[in-house]
VMD Tcl script that draws the C-alpha trace (Angstrom):
set ca {
  {-49.85 -47.54 5.67}
  {-47.40 -46.23 3.11}
  {-44.59 -48.61 2.51}
  {-41.03 -47.34 2.60}
  {-39.29 -47.30 -0.71}
  {-36.16 -49.45 -0.31}
  {-34.54 -47.61 -3.19}
  {-35.17 -44.10 -1.81}
  {-31.92 -43.96 0.12}
  {-29.88 -45.30 -2.76}
  {-31.54 -42.81 -5.11}
  {-30.77 -39.94 -2.78}
  {-27.23 -41.21 -2.32}
  {-26.76 -41.42 -6.06}
  {-27.62 -37.72 -6.23}
  {-25.86 -36.52 -3.07}
  {-22.57 -38.37 -3.40}
  {-21.69 -37.03 -6.88}
  {-22.65 -33.54 -5.67}
  {-20.35 -33.86 -2.67}
  {-17.59 -35.18 -4.88}
  {-18.04 -32.28 -7.29}
  {-18.00 -29.79 -4.40}
  {-14.80 -31.35 -3.05}
  {-13.15 -31.19 -6.45}
  {-14.16 -27.55 -6.88}
  {-12.83 -26.72 -3.40}
  {-9.54 -28.44 -4.21}
  {-9.30 -26.59 -7.51}
  {-9.96 -23.28 -5.75}
  {-7.16 -23.99 -3.27}
  {-4.75 -24.91 -6.06}
  {-5.71 -21.88 -8.13}
  {-5.50 -19.61 -5.12}
  {-1.89 -20.54 -4.46}
  {-0.36 -18.56 -7.34}
  {-2.65 -15.66 -6.56}
  {-1.48 -15.59 -2.95}
  {2.11 -15.86 -4.04}
  {1.59 -12.69 -6.05}
  {4.31 -13.28 -8.62}
  {6.45 -14.75 -5.87}
  {8.06 -18.09 -5.24}
  {7.78 -21.05 -2.90}
  {9.55 -21.03 0.45}
  {9.16 -19.50 3.86}
  {9.84 -15.96 4.93}
  {11.19 -14.73 8.20}
  {9.80 -11.22 8.23}
  {6.28 -9.89 7.83}
  {5.74 -7.82 4.69}
  {5.42 -4.11 5.39}
  {2.17 -2.26 4.85}
  {1.70 0.75 2.60}
  {1.89 2.94 5.69}
  {5.57 1.98 5.88}
  {6.25 3.04 2.29}
  {8.58 6.05 2.10}
  {6.51 9.22 1.87}
  {8.18 10.36 -1.36}
  {7.11 7.15 -3.12}
  {3.59 7.24 -1.66}
  {3.16 10.82 -2.84}
  {4.03 9.70 -6.37}
  {1.27 7.11 -6.23}
  {3.38 4.05 -5.54}
  {2.10 1.19 -3.37}
  {3.67 -1.96 -1.97}
  {2.36 -5.36 -2.97}
  {3.01 -7.78 -0.11}
  {3.80 -11.45 -0.53}
  {2.39 -13.53 2.34}
  {5.08 -15.21 4.38}
  {7.94 -13.49 2.61}
  {10.53 -11.01 3.77}
  {9.91 -7.80 1.84}
  {12.31 -5.98 -0.44}
  {13.20 -2.43 0.48}
  {12.27 0.43 -1.88}
  {13.77 3.87 -1.36}
  {13.21 7.10 -3.26}
  {16.38 8.79 -4.49}
  {17.02 12.05 -6.26}
  {16.18 12.63 -9.92}
  {13.36 10.08 -10.02}
  {15.50 7.14 -8.95}
  {14.14 4.22 -6.93}
  {16.58 2.00 -5.07}
  {15.62 -1.68 -4.59}
  {17.36 -3.92 -2.06}
  {16.60 -7.54 -1.14}
  {18.06 -9.89 1.43}
  {16.47 -13.32 1.09}
  {13.37 -11.33 0.15}
  {10.96 -10.42 -2.61}
  {8.99 -7.25 -3.19}
  {6.83 -5.33 -5.63}
  {6.20 -1.63 -5.97}
  {3.28 -0.68 -8.23}
  {1.14 2.24 -9.27}
  {-1.76 2.80 -11.70}
  {-0.97 3.87 -15.24}
  {-2.33 7.35 -16.13}
  {-5.76 7.13 -17.76}
  {-4.87 9.71 -20.45}
  {-2.38 7.46 -22.25}
  {-3.71 8.29 -25.70}
  {-1.43 6.77 -28.34}
  {1.42 6.06 -25.95}
  {2.85 2.60 -26.54}
  {6.39 2.80 -25.21}
  {7.97 2.56 -21.79}
  {11.49 3.84 -21.19}
  {13.71 3.69 -18.14}
  {17.31 3.44 -16.92}
  {18.43 0.75 -14.52}
  {21.56 -0.42 -12.80}
  {22.40 -3.50 -10.75}
  {25.11 -3.10 -8.14}
  {24.73 -6.55 -6.60}
  {23.20 -9.34 -8.69}
  {21.55 -12.59 -7.66}
  {22.85 -15.87 -9.14}
  {21.49 -16.95 -12.52}
  {18.29 -18.97 -12.14}
  {15.86 -20.63 -14.54}
  {12.97 -18.18 -14.89}
  {10.64 -20.94 -16.08}
  {10.81 -22.76 -12.73}
  {8.46 -21.49 -10.06}
  {10.19 -21.28 -6.71}
  {13.62 -21.24 -8.36}
  {13.50 -18.02 -10.32}
  {15.26 -15.15 -8.58}
  {16.01 -12.03 -10.59}
  {17.91 -8.85 -9.78}
  {15.31 -6.46 -11.19}
  {12.09 -6.62 -13.18}
  {9.55 -4.21 -14.63}
  {5.95 -5.43 -14.97}
  {3.12 -3.99 -17.08}
  {-0.38 -5.23 -16.27}
  {-3.15 -5.11 -18.90}
  {-6.86 -5.95 -18.68}
  {-7.45 -9.62 -19.46}
  {-9.94 -10.48 -22.21}
  {-12.14 -12.91 -20.32}
  {-13.70 -14.37 -23.46}
  {-10.28 -15.74 -24.39}
  {-9.99 -17.61 -21.09}
  {-11.33 -20.98 -20.03}
  {-13.61 -21.36 -17.02}
  {-10.70 -22.30 -14.77}
  {-8.57 -19.46 -16.10}
  {-11.39 -17.00 -15.34}
  {-11.67 -18.47 -11.85}
  {-7.93 -18.04 -11.36}
  {-8.23 -14.45 -12.60}
  {-11.04 -13.73 -10.13}
  {-9.09 -15.27 -7.25}
  {-6.05 -13.21 -8.15}
  {-8.23 -10.10 -8.24}
  {-9.51 -10.89 -4.74}
  {-5.99 -11.25 -3.34}
  {-3.94 -8.90 -5.51}
  {-6.07 -6.65 -7.76}
  {-3.04 -5.12 -9.55}
  {-2.20 -8.54 -10.99}
  {-5.67 -9.52 -12.18}
  {-4.86 -9.20 -15.85}
  {-2.37 -10.08 -18.57}
  {1.19 -9.31 -17.52}
  {4.40 -8.55 -19.39}
  {7.53 -8.82 -17.24}
  {10.85 -7.36 -18.40}
  {13.71 -8.98 -16.51}
  {17.33 -8.38 -15.60}
  {18.56 -11.86 -14.67}
  {17.96 -15.55 -15.31}
  {19.75 -18.21 -17.33}
  {17.90 -17.27 -20.50}
  {19.38 -14.99 -23.14}
  {18.48 -11.33 -23.81}
  {15.53 -11.21 -26.20}
  {14.08 -14.54 -25.04}
  {10.33 -14.59 -24.33}
  {9.08 -17.31 -22.00}
  {5.87 -18.15 -20.16}
  {5.58 -16.78 -16.64}
  {5.15 -19.85 -14.40}
  {2.91 -17.93 -11.97}
  {0.22 -16.98 -14.45}
  {-2.22 -19.33 -16.12}
  {-1.28 -18.37 -19.69}
  {-1.70 -14.70 -18.73}
  {1.97 -13.84 -18.28}
  {5.09 -13.60 -20.41}
  {8.66 -12.85 -19.36}
  {10.98 -10.97 -21.72}
  {14.66 -11.05 -20.81}
  {16.37 -7.70 -21.40}
  {19.61 -8.19 -19.44}
  {21.24 -11.48 -18.48}
  {22.56 -12.31 -15.02}
  {26.15 -11.79 -16.14}
  {25.51 -8.23 -17.35}
  {28.01 -5.70 -16.00}
  {27.18 -4.44 -12.51}
  {27.50 -0.83 -11.41}
  {26.71 0.42 -14.90}
  {23.59 2.18 -16.19}
  {21.64 0.71 -19.10}
  {18.83 2.43 -20.98}
  {15.70 0.53 -22.09}
  {12.98 1.69 -24.48}
  {10.36 -0.96 -25.22}
  {7.26 -1.03 -27.41}
  {4.89 -2.80 -25.05}
  {2.05 -2.94 -27.60}
  {4.26 -4.83 -30.07}
  {5.57 -7.07 -27.29}
  {2.04 -7.83 -26.10}
  {0.86 -8.73 -29.60}
  {3.88 -11.01 -29.99}
  {3.17 -12.61 -26.62}
  {-0.59 -13.05 -26.78}
  {-1.60 -12.59 -30.41}
  {-3.93 -9.60 -30.08}
  {-3.79 -5.85 -29.46}
  {-4.31 -5.01 -25.77}
  {-6.36 -2.32 -24.14}
  {-4.57 0.44 -22.26}
  {-2.38 -0.95 -19.44}
  {-3.65 -0.70 -15.88}
  {-0.53 -0.83 -13.72}
  {3.25 -0.67 -13.87}
  {5.39 -2.34 -11.21}
  {9.03 -2.70 -10.13}
  {10.26 -5.85 -8.42}
  {13.30 -7.80 -7.29}
  {13.71 -11.09 -5.48}
  {16.43 -13.20 -3.92}
  {14.39 -15.48 -1.65}
  {14.97 -18.68 -3.63}
  {18.75 -18.48 -3.56}
  {18.77 -16.82 -0.13}
  {21.07 -14.08 -1.34}
  {21.14 -10.31 -1.62}
  {20.57 -7.91 -4.46}
  {20.72 -4.19 -4.97}
  {19.69 -2.15 -7.98}
  {18.28 1.20 -9.05}
  {15.51 2.08 -11.51}
  {15.29 5.63 -12.82}
  {13.06 7.77 -15.03}
  {10.34 5.18 -15.68}
  {8.31 7.02 -18.32}
  {5.52 6.21 -20.78}
  {5.77 7.75 -24.24}
  {4.68 7.52 -27.87}
}
mol new
graphics top color blue
foreach p $ca { graphics top sphere $p radius 0.5 }
foreach p [lrange $ca 0 end-1] q [lrange $ca 1 end] { graphics top cylinder $p $q radius 0.2 }
display resetview
């Protein structure tokens, strides 16, 4: 009769328990990494209104290729098409993103120009603090991420973001009107694992009701932010948010155009 090995259970346990512990740690890491992806550039807090679907996007914007990017659990900003290529953005304790793909025939284009105006601004907030970083308006440019430059966990975060919000699965430059920082400041985006930079163009105390013209070299800005020359951008987006301060904002973006 074969005798039972008294050490068999302990041997199996020594193999199974570390495996279970590793699985639990990986699951926890996935949950933690999934949080910024689900927030989709957004902040902490609770919303009171379900985000609208793309079917609710104004037809004029949908025809121009724009899509809404919803933030789970957040009231959604309102985007409205105006005359002469203007897009009106309104928030009330809300956050919202309007995005569309960048044309594939960019060629040597490396600049993005637009006009914008804020009629009602949100209070100045620290843009480095997740969940406390409202801004009146922002323009985002999303580039392909170079995976070989990322760690394992950063690649996992990138993949999770791609599963939840494909337009944000990349390296992101965000040009902001708002915050406590000064115009020209470049800071890390707290919602991206070293894949995002915020560049302040207009401070929170900038004059309201007045148009300002921007013309940025996004290739130069990207190289300054990340240290290498990017591939052609994938998406451009417009956003605003007031959910952290619980206030209201209203602004207009016009003539958003790529050029050489």
